[in-house]
C-alpha positions in Angstrom: 143.5 210.8 95.5 142.2 211.5 98.9 140.0 210.4 100.6 136.9 212.5 99.9 137.1 211.8 96.0 136.5 208.1 97.0 133.5 208.7 99.3 132.5 211.0 96.4 132.4 208.4 93.7 131.3 206.1 95.8 128.1 208.2 96.2 127.4 208.6 92.6 127.9 204.7 91.8 124.9 204.2 95.2 122.7 206.6 93.8 123.3 205.0 90.4 122.5 201.3 91.5 119.6 202.6 93.5 117.7 204.3 90.8 118.6 200.8 88.4 116.8 198.9 90.5 114.1 201.3 92.7 116.1 200.1 96.2 114.7 202.3 98.9 118.2 203.3 100.5 121.8 202.2 100.6 124.4 202.9 103.4 128.3 203.2 103.2 130.3 202.3 106.1 133.9 203.0 106.8 136.1 201.3 109.1 137.9 203.0 112.0 141.8 202.3 112.9 140.8 201.9 116.5 139.8 198.4 118.0 137.2 197.6 120.0 136.9 194.4 122.1 140.4 193.6 120.0 137.5 194.0 116.6 137.1 196.7 113.9 134.5 199.5 114.1 132.1 200.8 111.2 130.5 203.9 111.0 128.1 205.6 108.5 129.4 207.9 106.1 126.4 210.5 105.7 127.5 212.1 102.5 127.7 208.8 101.1 124.8 207.4 101.7 121.4 207.2 99.4 117.9 207.7 100.3 115.5 206.6 97.4 112.4 206.4 100.1 112.0 209.2 102.2 110.1 207.0 104.6 114.0 205.6 105.1 115.5 208.9 106.5 114.4 208.0 109.9 116.7 204.6 109.7 119.8 206.8 108.5 119.4 209.0 111.2 119.1 205.9 114.1 122.4 204.6 111.8 124.4 207.9 112.2 125.8 208.0 115.2 126.4 204.4 116.0 128.5 201.7 115.2 128.9 198.4 114.0 131.7 195.6 115.4 133.4 193.7 112.6 131.1 190.7 112.4 127.9 192.7 113.4 124.6 193.0 110.9 125.5 192.3 107.2 127.9 195.0 106.9 130.0 194.0 109.8 129.9 190.2 108.2 131.2 191.6 104.7 134.3 193.9 106.6 135.6 190.3 107.7 134.8 188.3 104.5 136.3 187.9 100.8 132.7 187.4 99.8 129.2 189.6 99.6 127.0 188.9 102.1 123.3 189.1 102.6 120.3 188.0 104.6 116.6 187.9 103.7 115.1 189.7 106.8 117.5 191.8 108.8 114.2 191.9 111.5 114.9 188.6 112.2 118.2 188.9 113.4 119.3 189.0 117.0 119.2 192.6 118.9 123.1 192.0 119.7 124.3 190.8 116.2 122.1 194.0 114.8 121.8 197.0 116.8 118.9 198.5 114.0 116.6 195.6 114.1 114.0 197.4 115.8 114.6 200.7 113.5 114.4 198.5 110.6 111.4 197.0 111.5 109.6 199.8 112.0 110.6 201.4 108.8 109.9 198.1 106.4 113.2 197.1 105.4 113.8 193.3 104.7 116.3 191.9 102.6 119.9 193.4 102.3 123.0 193.1 100.2 126.9 193.8 101.5 129.4 194.6 99.9 133.3 195.5 100.5 134.7 197.5 97.8 138.3 197.6 97.1 140.8 200.6 96.1 142.4 200.2 92.7 145.8 200.1 92.0 147.7 203.2 92.0 145.2 205.5 93.4 144.4 206.4 97.0 145.3 203.5 99.8 144.9 203.3 103.5 144.1 200.9 106.2 140.5 201.8 106.0 138.1 199.8 104.2 134.9 200.8 102.8 131.5 198.3 102.8 128.1 199.3 101.0 124.9 198.2 102.1 122.1 198.0 99.9 118.3 197.2 101.3 116.0 195.5 98.6 112.3 196.4 98.3 109.8 194.7 100.5 107.6 192.2 99.7 109.7 190.2 97.0 109.7 187.0 96.4 112.6 184.3 97.4 113.5 184.1 93.6 113.0 187.6 93.0 115.1 188.6 95.5 117.9 185.9 94.3 118.0 187.6 91.2 117.5 191.4 92.2 120.8 190.7 94.0 122.2 189.5 91.4 121.4 192.4 89.1 122.9 194.7 92.2 126.2 193.1 91.9 126.3 192.9 88.0 125.2 196.9 88.3 128.3 197.9 90.9 130.8 196.0 88.8 129.4 197.8 85.9 129.8 201.3 87.6 133.2 200.3 89.3 134.7 199.4 85.8 134.0 203.0 84.7 135.4 204.4 88.5 138.3 205.7 89.0 139.2 204.9 91.9 137.1 201.9 93.5 136.8 198.2 92.4 133.8 195.8 93.5 135.6 192.5 93.7 133.4 189.5 91.8 133.0 186.7 94.5 130.0 185.0 94.9 127.3 186.2 97.8 127.7 184.6 101.4 124.4 184.3 103.3 124.7 185.8 107.1 125.0 183.1 109.9 124.0 184.7 113.1 123.0 183.3 116.4 119.5 184.5 117.3 118.8 184.9 113.4 116.2 182.4 111.5 115.8 181.1 108.0 118.9 183.2 106.8 119.8 180.8 104.2 116.4 181.0 102.2 117.6 183.9 100.0 120.9 183.6 99.6 122.7 182.3 96.1 124.9 180.0 97.7 125.9 178.4 100.9 129.6 178.7 101.3 131.9 177.7 104.1 133.9 180.7 105.5 137.3 178.3 104.7 138.4 179.7 101.7 139.3 176.0 100.5 135.7 175.5 100.3 134.6 178.6 98.9 132.4 178.2 96.0 131.9 181.3 93.5 128.6 182.4 91.8 128.3 182.1 87.5 128.5 186.4 87.6 129.4 185.9 83.7 126.5 184.0 83.3 123.5 185.9 84.9 120.3 186.1 83.6 117.7 188.0 85.2 114.2 187.5 85.4 111.1 189.4 85.6 110.0 191.0 88.9 107.1 193.5 89.4 107.9 197.2 88.7 110.9 198.5 88.0 114.1 196.9 90.0 115.0 194.6 87.2 114.7 196.8 84.2 118.3 198.4 84.5 119.3 195.0 84.2 117.4 193.9 81.7 118.6 196.1 79.1 122.1 195.8 80.2 122.8 191.5 80.1 125.3 191.6 76.9 127.5 194.1 78.8 128.1 192.8 82.3 129.9 189.7 80.6 132.4 191.9 79.4 132.3 194.1 82.7 133.3 191.5 85.4 137.1 190.8 86.2 138.2 187.7 86.8 138.9 185.9 90.4 142.7 185.0 89.7 143.8 186.3 93.6 141.2 183.2 95.2 141.8 181.2 92.6 146.0 181.1 93.7 144.5 181.2 97.3 142.6 177.6 96.4 145.7 176.1 94.4 148.0 177.4 97.0 146.5 174.7 99.4 146.9 172.1 97.8 150.5 173.2 96.7 150.4 173.4 92.9 149.9 176.0 90.4 146.6 177.7 89.4 145.8 177.6 86.1 144.8 181.0 84.1 142.2 179.1 81.7 139.6 181.1 83.3 140.8 184.3 82.9 138.4 185.3 80.1 135.5 183.1 81.1 134.3 181.9 84.4 134.1 178.0 85.0 130.1 177.2 85.4 129.9 173.7 86.1 128.6 172.1 89.7 131.6 170.0 90.1 133.9 172.9 90.8 132.5 173.5 94.2 134.0 170.3 95.4 137.0 169.8 92.8 140.2 171.9 92.6 141.4 173.2 89.3 145.4 173.6 88.8 147.7 173.4 86.4 151.4 171.7 86.8 154.0 170.6 84.3 151.5 172.1 81.4 148.7 169.4 82.1 144.9 170.7 84.3 144.2 168.5 86.9 140.9 168.4 88.8 141.5 167.5 92.9 138.5 166.6 94.7 138.7 168.4 97.7 137.9 165.3 100.2 139.8 162.7 99.1 142.3 164.2 96.8 141.7 162.1 94.2 142.8 163.7 91.2 141.2 163.3 87.8 142.2 165.4 84.4 140.6 168.7 83.9 140.9 170.2 80.4 137.2 171.5 79.4 137.6 169.0 76.7 137.0 165.9 79.2 133.5 167.1 80.4 132.1 166.7 83.8 130.8 163.5 84.4 133.5 161.6 85.5 133.3 164.2 88.3 129.8 164.1 89.1 130.0 160.3 89.4 133.5 160.8 92.0 131.6 163.2 94.3 128.8 161.0 94.7 130.3 158.1 95.2 133.7 159.7 97.4 130.6 161.0 99.9 129.2 157.4 100.1 132.5 156.0 101.0 133.6 158.4 103.5 129.7 157.6 105.4 130.6 153.6 105.1 134.1 153.8 106.3 133.7 156.4 109.2 130.5 156.9 109.7 130.3 160.4 109.3 129.4 162.5 106.0 132.6 164.7 105.0 131.0 168.1 103.6 128.8 166.3 100.7 127.9 168.8 97.6 124.3 168.4 96.5 122.6 169.8 93.6 119.6 172.0 94.3 118.0 173.8 91.4 121.5 175.2 89.9 123.3 175.6 93.4 126.2 173.5 94.5 126.4 173.4 98.4 127.6 172.0 101.4 124.2 170.0 103.5 125.2 168.3 106.5 128.9 169.5 108.1 131.4 166.6 108.6 130.0 166.7 112.6 126.7 165.2 112.0 125.1 161.9 111.1 122.8 160.4 109.1 120.7 157.4 110.7 118.2 155.7 108.0 116.2 153.9 110.8 115.3 157.1 113.0 114.5 158.9 109.7 112.0 156.3 109.2 110.5 156.1 112.6 110.1 159.9 112.3 108.0 159.7 108.9 105.9 157.6 110.7 105.0 159.8 113.6 104.7 162.4 111.1 102.0 160.4 109.2 100.3 159.6 112.5 100.3 162.4 114.0 99.5 164.7 110.8 97.2 162.0 109.2 99.0 161.9 106.2 98.3 159.1 103.9 100.5 156.1 104.3 101.9 155.9 100.7 103.3 159.5 100.9 107.0 158.0 101.0 105.5 157.2 97.3 104.7 160.6 96.3 106.7 162.4 93.6 107.2 165.6 95.2 108.1 163.9 99.0 110.6 162.5 97.0 111.9 165.1 95.3 111.7 167.4 98.5 113.5 164.6 100.9 116.0 164.0 98.3 117.3 167.7 98.3 117.2 167.5 102.2 119.5 164.1 102.2 120.3 162.2 99.4 121.8 159.4 101.1 117.6 158.6 102.3 116.6 155.0 100.8 113.0 155.2 99.8 110.3 152.5 100.2 107.4 151.2 100.2 103.9 151.8 102.1 104.0 148.9 103.2 107.1 149.3 105.2 105.3 152.3 106.7 103.0 150.3 107.9 105.0 148.5 109.7 106.6 151.4 111.2 103.4 152.9 112.3 102.9 149.9 113.9 106.0 149.7 115.7 105.8 153.4 116.9 102.3 152.4 118.2 103.6 149.7 120.1 106.3 151.6 121.9 104.0 154.9 122.8 101.5 152.4 124.0 104.1 150.5 126.1 105.0 154.1 127.7 101.5 155.1 128.4 100.7 151.5 130.1 103.6 152.3 132.5 102.7 155.5 133.3 99.0 154.3 134.0 100.5 151.4 136.6 102.5 154.5 138.3 99.4 156.3 138.8 97.3 155.8 142.1 93.8 156.8 140.3 90.4 155.9 139.8 89.6 156.4 136.4 86.2 157.3 134.2 85.7 155.3 130.8 83.9 156.4 128.0 82.5 153.7 125.2 81.4 155.3 121.8 80.0 153.2 119.6 78.9 154.5 115.8 77.2 152.3 113.3 77.2 152.8 109.5 74.2 151.0 107.9 75.6 151.7 104.3 78.9 150.3 105.2 77.6 147.7 107.5 80.4 148.4 110.2 80.1 149.1 113.9 83.2 151.0 115.3 84.0 151.4 119.2 86.2 153.6 120.7 87.2 153.1 124.4 88.6 156.5 126.0 90.1 156.7 129.8 89.7 160.2 132.0 92.0 160.7 134.9 93.2 163.5 136.6 97.0 163.5 137.1 99.8 164.0 139.9 99.9 167.5 138.4 96.4 168.0 139.0 95.7 168.1 135.2 93.0 166.7 133.2 93.8 163.7 130.7 92.2 161.6 128.5 93.7 159.0 126.5 92.3 156.5 123.6 92.4 152.9 124.7 91.8 151.0 121.9 89.7 152.2 118.0 88.0 148.8 117.4 86.4 148.1 113.8 82.9 145.3 114.9 80.3 143.6 112.4 77.5 146.4 112.1 75.2 143.5 113.4 77.6 143.1 117.0 76.0 141.7 119.8 75.7 142.8 123.6 77.5 140.0 124.4 80.4 140.3 121.5 80.8 144.2 122.5 81.4 143.2 126.5 83.8 140.7 125.7 85.8 143.7 123.6 85.8 145.9 126.5 86.7 143.1 129.2 89.4 142.5 127.4 90.6 146.2 126.7 90.4 147.0 129.9 92.6 143.7 131.4 94.9 144.6 128.7 95.8 147.8 130.2 95.3 146.7 133.7 92.6 149.3 134.8 89.9 146.8 135.3 89.6 146.8 138.8 90.6 151.2 138.8 87.4 152.0 136.7 84.9 154.1 138.5 82.8 155.6 136.5 81.1 154.5 132.7 79.2 156.3 130.1 78.1 155.3 127.0 76.9 156.8 123.8 75.3 154.7 121.4 75.0 156.1 117.4 72.2 156.1 116.7 70.9 155.5 120.1 69.8 151.8 121.3 67.7 151.6 124.8 68.4 147.6 124.9 71.9 147.6 124.1 72.9 150.2 127.0 70.4 148.1 129.2 72.4 144.6 128.4 75.7 146.4 128.3 75.2 148.0 131.5 74.1 145.0 133.3 77.1 142.4 132.0 79.4 145.0 133.4 77.6 145.3 136.7 77.9 141.8 137.3 81.6 140.7 136.1 83.6 143.8 136.5 84.7 144.4 140.0 85.7 147.9 140.3 88.2 149.0 142.9 86.5 151.7 144.4 83.5 148.7 144.6 80.5 151.2 143.0 80.5 151.9 139.2 78.7 155.1 138.4 77.0 154.8 134.8 75.3 157.1 132.8 74.3 157.6 129.0 74.8 160.8 126.9 72.5 163.5 127.8 71.7 164.0 124.0 71.3 160.2 123.7 68.6 160.1 126.6 66.8 163.5 124.6 67.1 161.5 121.7 65.1 158.5 123.0 62.6 161.0 124.9 62.1 162.8 120.9 61.6 159.2 119.4 58.3 158.7 121.9 56.9 161.7 120.8 57.6 160.7 117.6 55.8 157.6 117.9 52.8 158.8 118.5 52.8 161.2 115.3 54.2 158.4 113.1 51.4 158.6 110.2 51.7 162.5 110.3 55.5 162.4 109.6 55.0 159.8 106.6 52.5 162.0 105.1 54.9 164.8 105.4 57.7 162.9 104.2 55.7 161.8 101.3 54.5 165.5 101.0 58.2 166.7 100.2 59.3 163.7 98.5 56.3 164.4 96.0 56.7 168.0 95.3 60.5 168.2 95.0 60.0 165.3 92.1 60.3 167.7 89.3 61.3 171.1 88.4 58.3 172.0 87.4 56.3 170.8 90.5 59.2 172.5 93.2 58.6 175.8 91.4 54.6 175.6 91.4 54.8 174.8 94.8 57.8 178.0 95.4 55.0 180.2 93.4 52.5 179.4 95.8 54.4 180.3 99.3 54.9 183.4 97.7 51.3 184.1 96.7 50.1 183.1 100.1 52.7 185.2 101.5 54.9 183.0 103.7 57.4 184.9 105.8 59.8 182.4 104.9 59.7 181.8 100.3 62.1 178.5 100.5 61.3 175.6 100.2 60.9 172.5 102.6 64.3 170.2 103.0 63.8 166.3 104.3 65.0 165.6 107.5 67.6 162.7 108.0 65.6 160.2 110.1 68.7 159.1 112.5 69.1 162.9 113.6 66.0 163.8 115.2 66.5 167.4 115.4 66.1 167.8 111.8 63.0 166.2 111.9 61.8 169.1 114.5 62.9 171.2 112.5 61.1 169.6 109.5 57.7 169.6 111.5 58.3 173.1 112.6 58.7 174.1 108.7 55.4 172.0 107.5 53.4 173.8 109.9 54.4 177.1 108.5 53.9 176.1 105.2 50.4 174.1 106.2 48.4 176.7 103.9 50.3 176.0 101.3 49.9 171.7 101.5 46.4 173.0 101.7 46.4 174.7 98.9 48.1 172.1 96.4 45.6 169.7 97.9 42.6 171.2 96.4 43.9 172.0 93.0 46.6 168.8 92.2 44.6 165.8 91.8 47.7 163.8 92.1 48.7 164.8 95.3 47.3 162.1 97.4 49.1 162.2 100.7 46.9 164.9 102.0 47.0 165.7 105.9 43.5 165.9 107.5 42.6 168.8 110.1 43.1 166.6 112.6 46.2 165.0 112.0 47.8 168.9 111.5 46.5 169.4 114.9 48.3 166.5 116.3 51.4 167.7 114.7 50.7 171.5 116.3 50.4 170.3 119.6 53.3 167.6 119.1 55.5 170.2 118.0 55.3 172.6 120.7 56.2 169.9 123.1 59.3 168.2 121.1 60.6 172.3 121.1 61.4 172.2 124.2 64.0 169.5 123.8 65.2 170.9 120.9 66.0 174.2 122.7 67.6 172.5 125.3 70.3 170.6 122.6 70.5 174.1 121.2 71.2 175.5 124.4 74.1 173.0 125.2 76.3 174.1 128.1 78.4 171.6 129.8 78.2 173.4 133.1 76.6 171.8 135.9 74.4 174.8 136.8 73.0 175.2 132.9 72.7 171.3 133.2 70.8 171.3 136.7 68.5 173.8 134.9 67.8 171.9 131.8 67.0 168.9 134.1 64.0 171.0 136.1 62.9 171.9 132.7 62.0 169.0 131.2 60.5 167.7 134.5 58.2 170.9 134.9 57.3 169.8 130.9 57.3 166.0 131.9 54.3 167.0 134.8 52.6 169.3 132.8 51.9 167.0 129.6 51.0 163.9 132.3 48.0 166.6 133.0 47.2 167.2 129.3 43.5 166.9 127.7 45.5 164.9 124.9 45.8 161.5 125.0 48.6 161.2 123.0 50.4 163.6 124.7 49.6 162.0 128.0 50.8 158.6 126.8 54.0 160.5 125.1 54.8 162.1 128.7 54.4 158.7 130.7 56.8 156.7 128.5 59.4 159.5 128.6 58.8 160.0 132.3 59.9 156.7 132.7 63.0 156.9 130.8 64.1 159.9 132.1 63.4 158.9 136.0 65.8 155.9 135.2 68.6 158.4 133.4 68.5 160.8 136.2 68.8 158.0 139.2 71.7 156.9 137.6 73.3 160.5 137.3 71.4 162.4 140.6 74.6 160.9 142.6 77.3 161.4 140.7 76.4 164.9 139.3 75.5 166.3 142.6 78.6 164.9 143.8 80.3 167.1 141.3 78.4 169.8 142.2 79.4 169.7 146.3 82.9 169.0 145.1 82.7 172.3 142.6 83.9 175.1 145.5 81.4 177.9 143.6 77.9 175.7 144.0 78.9 173.0 146.8 75.2 171.8 148.5 73.2 174.7 147.3 72.9 173.5 143.7 71.8 170.5 144.8 69.1 171.8 147.4 67.9 174.1 144.4 67.9 171.4 141.5 65.9 169.2 144.1 63.5 171.1 145.2 62.7 172.3 141.5 62.3 168.6 140.4 60.6 167.0 143.4 58.6 169.7 144.8 57.1 168.9 147.9 59.5 165.3 148.1 62.3 167.4 147.9 63.5 167.0 151.5 63.5 163.2 151.5 65.3 163.3 148.2 67.4 165.4 149.3 67.9 163.1 152.5 69.0 160.1 150.3 71.6 162.3 148.7 73.5 163.5 151.7 73.3 159.4 153.1 74.9 158.6 149.9 77.6 161.4 149.6 78.7 160.4 153.1 78.9 157.0 152.4 80.9 157.8 149.7 82.9 160.0 151.4 83.5 157.4 154.6 84.9 155.1 151.8 87.8 157.6 151.2 87.8 158.9 155.1 88.5 154.9 155.9 91.7 154.6 154.0 93.7 157.6 155.9 94.2 158.6 159.3 90.7 160.5 159.2 88.6 161.4 162.6 86.5 158.9 162.1 88.9 156.1 161.6 90.3 157.1 165.0 87.1 156.3 167.6 87.0 154.3 169.9 86.2 150.6 169.1 84.3 147.9 170.6 87.6 146.7 172.4 88.3 149.8 173.5 85.2 150.1 175.3 85.7 146.4 177.0 87.7 146.4 180.3 90.0 143.6 179.6 92.3 143.9 182.3 89.3 143.8 184.9 90.2 141.8 187.9 87.9 140.6 190.7 90.9 140.5 192.8 91.9 144.1 192.1 89.4 145.8 194.4 88.6 147.9 191.6 84.8 147.0 191.4 84.1 149.6 189.3 86.3 149.4 186.5 83.4 149.0 184.2 81.5 151.6 185.0 85.1 154.1 184.3 85.4 152.5 180.9 81.5 153.1 180.4 82.0 156.8 181.3 85.4 157.5 179.3 83.7 156.2 176.0 80.6 158.4 176.9 83.1 161.9 177.1 85.1 160.4 174.2 82.3 160.1 172.2 81.0 163.5 173.0 84.3 165.0 172.3 84.1 163.1 169.0 80.9 164.7 168.1 82.0 167.9 168.9 84.8 167.8 165.7 83.5 168.4 162.8 84.2 165.9 159.7 86.2 167.1 156.6 83.2 167.3 154.8 81.0 169.2 157.0 83.5 171.7 157.7 84.0 172.4 153.7 80.3 172.2 153.2 79.8 175.3 156.0 82.5 177.1 154.6 81.0 180.0 152.2 80.9 179.1 148.4 84.0 180.3 147.1 83.2 183.2 144.7 85.4 182.3 141.6 84.4 182.5 137.8 82.4 180.6 135.7 85.4 179.4 133.6 87.6 179.3 136.5 90.0 176.5 137.4 88.5 174.2 139.3 91.3 171.9 139.7 93.3 174.8 140.3 91.7 175.6 143.6 91.8 171.6 144.9 95.5 171.7 144.3 95.9 174.7 146.3 93.4 173.3 149.2 94.1 169.2 148.9 96.1 169.3 152.3 93.9 171.6 153.8 90.8 168.7 152.4 93.2 165.4 152.3 90.4 163.0 151.5 87.8 165.6 149.9 91.0 166.4 147.7 91.2 162.0 146.6 87.1 162.4 146.3 87.9 165.4 143.8 91.1 163.9 142.2 88.7 161.3 141.4 85.5 162.5 140.3 86.3 165.5 138.3 87.7 163.2 135.9 84.5 162.2 134.9 84.3 164.1 131.8 81.3 166.2 131.6 81.9 167.9 128.3 81.6 164.3 126.6 78.6 163.2 128.9 77.1 166.2 127.9 78.2 166.8 123.9 75.8 166.1 121.3 78.8 165.8 119.2 80.1 162.4 117.3 83.4 161.7 118.9 83.9 159.0 116.1 82.4 161.1 113.6 85.1 163.7 114.4 88.1 161.1 114.2 86.9 159.7 110.9 86.6 163.5 109.5 90.4 164.2 110.9 91.6 161.3 108.9 89.1 160.4 106.1 91.9 157.7 104.1 91.6 155.3 107.8 88.2 153.7 106.7 89.4 151.4 104.0 92.8 150.3 105.4 93.3 147.1 107.7 91.5 147.2 111.6 94.6 147.0 113.1 96.0 149.9 111.4 93.5 152.1 111.7 93.5 151.7 115.6 97.3 152.3 115.7 96.5 155.8 113.8 94.2 156.7 115.9 95.2 155.3 119.1 98.9 156.8 118.0 97.6 160.5 116.8 96.1 160.8 120.6 99.2 159.2 122.3 102.2 161.4 120.7 103.1 164.5 122.3 103.8 167.4 120.7 107.7 167.7 121.4 109.8 170.8 121.9 112.7 171.4 119.9 116.5 172.2 121.4 119.6 172.5 119.9 122.3 170.9 121.7 125.9 169.7 121.2 127.3 166.3 122.3 130.2 165.9 123.9 132.1 164.5 120.8 130.7 168.2 118.6 128.1 166.4 117.1 124.8 168.9 116.8 121.4 167.1 118.3 117.8 168.2 118.6 116.6 167.1 121.8 113.0 166.6 121.4 111.3 166.3 124.6 107.7 165.6 125.1 105.0 166.5 127.7 104.9 163.8 130.4 102.0 162.5 131.1 102.3 163.2 134.5 103.9 166.1 137.0 105.7 165.3 139.3 103.9 167.1 142.2 105.1 168.4 145.8 102.5 166.5 147.9 100.8 163.8 145.6 97.6 162.4 147.0 97.5 159.0 147.9 94.9 156.3 146.2 92.2 155.8 149.0 92.6 152.2 148.7 96.2 152.2 148.9 98.4 150.5 151.5 100.7 153.2 152.0 99.0 156.3 152.0 101.9 158.2 152.7 104.3 157.2 149.6 104.0 159.3 146.6 103.3 158.1 143.4 106.4 157.1 141.0 107.7 158.9 138.5 107.9 157.0 135.3 111.5 157.9 134.4 111.4 156.8 130.5 108.7 160.1 130.5 111.6 162.7 131.4 113.7 160.8 128.9 114.5 162.7 125.6 115.0 161.0 122.2 117.5 163.1 120.5 117.6 163.5 116.7 120.4 165.3 114.5 119.8 168.2 112.5 
């Protein structure tokens, strides 16, 4: 028989198999006698390939004329393997291991199965090998792919049974493991070691296909009963296994393959007429006859594994039951650590907000048991202990990192009170810029307080937290956000902090949330029309009381042809923007309310004409604030524009003909003046330190706000700006600090007997010219302001600009690093930070306050790790988890303005650069 006859039969077999399972393409590879890199090569046999989908012709053309080396791709792996080889997605293979990755991806190919065919005894024989490769239809589920691979193998063996020249061995499918591949074992039928002594076999004789969409498995479903007789015994492999143990193999499975899962861990041999099962790990022997059963073998398999771990500390190759599959789960060079796995679960719970009782969930236990059967489960109480341990560990790391930062910090104080729960949450957040000029935010504490917590108690909590973190002398800027707003609490808290907290910088900059200030201003307007609002709320409640009343109200809306025919909704009193919208909607339905008051005698809370007029005038005023909050932006230019618009409206309302508008405007202006006086210096300095605006934005804003008095306020701002700059400059070798002192001006060496009668005059003259020379040299601040503004995009990296120009402006660089840490977005934002935390993990509200704080802070502190697979010196595979450090090393870190050694860079915490090594 010549080679052409073999190729012709292979072509027929591929055609029949592709039609039976609706496969898009099947390839035939033949090995060559020549070697390349000491490896055999595979080339396409074009006449033996079959294309069932014309769209695959391009992929076939790409394979023709090229070759695969032994071990490359699925076919190359099958060439040197005694197993069928499969891969779940050829597109995920590395190009170096499979050069046709791009062609497969463009053709939409995915899973592939490769099988090396054998030449039957007595026919054409050669030293070349044939490998057939089948590609499965795309978009199959994992179970469908597995079943289809079973069906392809069964069909191939049946076809080979009827062939005169070739046969397909009945080996199990071996998943391909190539460098650069991803998730290649997902579709595998079994995971086997290449060492034949540890090989395991699929139960081909007992193959039972399941339904798959389409006609891909139709052929298998029709011939399930035929394939058992078509499968050849695999005595040659059994002989190899038995030979390794020095025993003679049995022939008991010549007619029926052994199907128990334990045979992946035991060798079945015959000695002196008896059948024995020998453990592949410890070589212990058990009776292996079929009538003895396999219960003892299962028990020994589990016990042997645990004993090996206890005695050596390393895991032998255990065999674990996974949905009717027995596979080697952890290699002998890997170690399992129960304590480390517990802490990993605690970090997982913290970072992703999982419930603490996840370890008690049924399917979580199943999942972990299948991954690592040695893992010992525990209760929720243990998880809480582990969470606290992680919290303390991360707190210590963060505390050391903060100690190494020579910075001034900004602190935000968020308070959220829940009347229904009678509880108040306090969140303290630290803001700073690290040595790499990156803005950082870390939650320091999340405290649960009593609902009626006094200001003194709140201050005590803040004071303890600041001292606990050792930053009570380094806080420069404090902002507060209370929900609901409470002007009295804010005032008392500021007073206590000013009197008792002594910041390192010597100045504390306070502010309240811009949204919170607007809320306080709007409440003044609501106070003027409180009776009107009461009647509107009562009217809405009356017309929504029954379906009939609501229907009648909606019919009147349609009859009067109101543009918006929807029913009015009542407001949420704690959210002033909803009250403004309710008032605006009520004015749109004014005619409807008036009509219902005329026809419905039970409707008693009617608004008078004067009250409707008051509501109309007030609504026009309050819409200004609502527009401001809707067009929210955290950029400085928009912030200054909002401030200007509010002041312009306040000046206009002070001259209103309505007394209640004048009264409202007067109260609003007192509060807004106080807010702006606290913020003007801070936001002015921030504008100056922004190279896009510098002094121009401040000058424009002051002219809009103060009109004719703008120059006086600008003079005060420039004075305060220079005062702050001088404090920073005094800590460095600046021009200001090098000016002559009083001691330099005196003639300490003056001697009347020296004959130099003009000593005093000469010293005075020297000081005069030195002073004039010093005046001619402009300060760093003046040089910066006189340079033209930088033309940067609105979303450009301001910190990046200062990082690049810190050497040019060292003093201003120190100011920028402290002031630009002020969280403008947190100050101006209308979002509720604590509500966002509670929504992220709603389960924490019912937990112990200590656990709640550990979960909230821990989630904020845990950095996302970067994984890298390594091998230790003793050959153990490990996964390194590198966490992003809190601060980065900068080649020229700027010293703190109050540091004693201004040329010494802040030390880098070496612990931040250490990586925890986790075993895979």
